[in-house]
N, C-alpha and C positions, 0 to 999 in steps of 0.2 A: 317059043316066045311069039307072041302076036305082034303084028306091026304097030298096034297101039302101044305096046310095051316099049318098043324101040323109040317111038315118038316121045313117050313119057321120060325115058332115060335121057334122050337128046335134050328135051326141055329142061331137065334138071341140070345137065352139064352146062347148057347155055345160061341158065339162071345163076349157077355158081360163078361162071366166067364173068357175067355182067356184074355180079356182086363184088367180085374181086377187083374188076376195073373201076367200079364206083368207089370202093375203098381206097385204091391207089390214087384216084383223082382227088378224093377228099383229103388224103394225107399231103399230097402235093399242094393243094389249096391252103391247107393249114400251115405248111412250111413257108409258103409265099407270104401269107398274112403275117406270120410271126416275124419274118425278116423285114417286112414292110413296117411293122410296128417298131422294131428295134431301130431301123433307119430313121423313121420319123421322130422317135424319142431322142436319138442322138443329135439330129439336126435342130430339133426344138431346144435342147439343152445348150447346144453350141450358139444358137441365136440369142438365147437369154444371156449367156456368158459374154457374148460380144456387146450386147446392150449395156451390160454392167461395165465393161471396159470403156465404153464410150462416155459413161458418166465421168470417169477419171480423166478423159481427154477434155471433156467440156468444162469440168470443174477441178482443175489440177490442184487447187488449194485444199481439197478434202482428202486427197491421196495420202498425205502424211499420217492421218488419223488411222489409216488401215494398213499401210505398209511400213511405217516408220515408228510406230508405237507412240505417236503423239497423243497426249492426254487431252480430253475434252473438258475444259473448265466450265463451271456453271453458267458464266455469263459470256461465253464465247459467241461472237456474232455468227459463226457458222453452225451453231448447235442444231438448228432444225434441219439444215441440209445434211449434216453429218448423220443425224439420226435416220433420215430418209434413206440415205445410202446404206446404212447398216441394215435397215429393214429390207431393202431391195436385195442386198447381198445375201442375207439369211433366207429370203424367199427363193432366190436362185439356188442356193445350196440345198434347201429343202426339196425343191422340185427335182433337181438332178439326183439327189441321194434317194429320194422316194422311188425313183425309177431305175435304181442301180442294177437290178437284175437284167435290164435290157442292154447293159454295156459290158464290154469285155473285162476280164479280171484285171488286166494291166491298166486299163483306163479307170476302173473302179478304184484300184489302189492309188493311182496318181491323183484321182479326185479327192480321196480321203486324205491323202498327204497334203494337198493344196488347202483343203478346208482346215485341217489341223494347223498348218502354217499360218493361215490367216487369223485363227484364234490366238495363236501364240504371239503374233505380231501386233494385234490390235486390242488394246484395253477397251476401246469403245465398242468393238464388236462383241467381246466377251460380256461386258456390262449390259449391252442392249439385249443380248440373248438371254442372259439371266433374268432380266426384267420381263421377258416375254416368252418363257419356256414353252408354254402351251401352244404357241403359234408355230413352232417348228419342232414337232415331236420326233421326226426321224433323226434330225441333227442332234437333238437333245439326247436321244437314246444312244446314238453313236458315240458322242463324246463323254457322256457319263460312263458308258460301259468301258471306254478306253482310258478312263481316269483323267481326261482332259481338265476336269474341274475339281480334281482331288483337293481336298481341304477347303473347298468353297462352301460358304454358308448360303443355302437356298432360302428364299422367303418362307417363313414358318418352320424352319428347321433349326434345331439347336446345333451349335458348333460342337463337334466332338473333339475331345482332347486326345493326343497321341498316347499310346499305351505306356504306362510307367511314369506319366507326367503327374 
């Protein structure tokens, strides 16, 4: 074997080692970026949720429409504010649920349970959502797939009768 052959083999070994190190560095960089994205998403969602909670602190008179099942009457003086809070709440739910892959399974289940509870507690939230289904597609998909709106008549949809009726 010629000295140039040894140099070529050494160059190949160094090239493979450099490639392997570059691959490991890129994997570490990807893992760091993924963790950073998850952390950022978690904090952004938490911030949104805290802002929503502050609405109920600043306007406690709208809380019963969401937590106590209070019905919103057509001429209720709180109508606009209650609708604005419903839209904000659905926007927060949509944002967080759309990014659910970035949160732990435990947090994802807790979040789904909370959203489900809010729909169960608030006729205002359910009605506002049904009136604006296209605005919140991931929440719509989640709750129609879980039967949250079973028996609900959607706009443009005929009511189905139970079997045997």
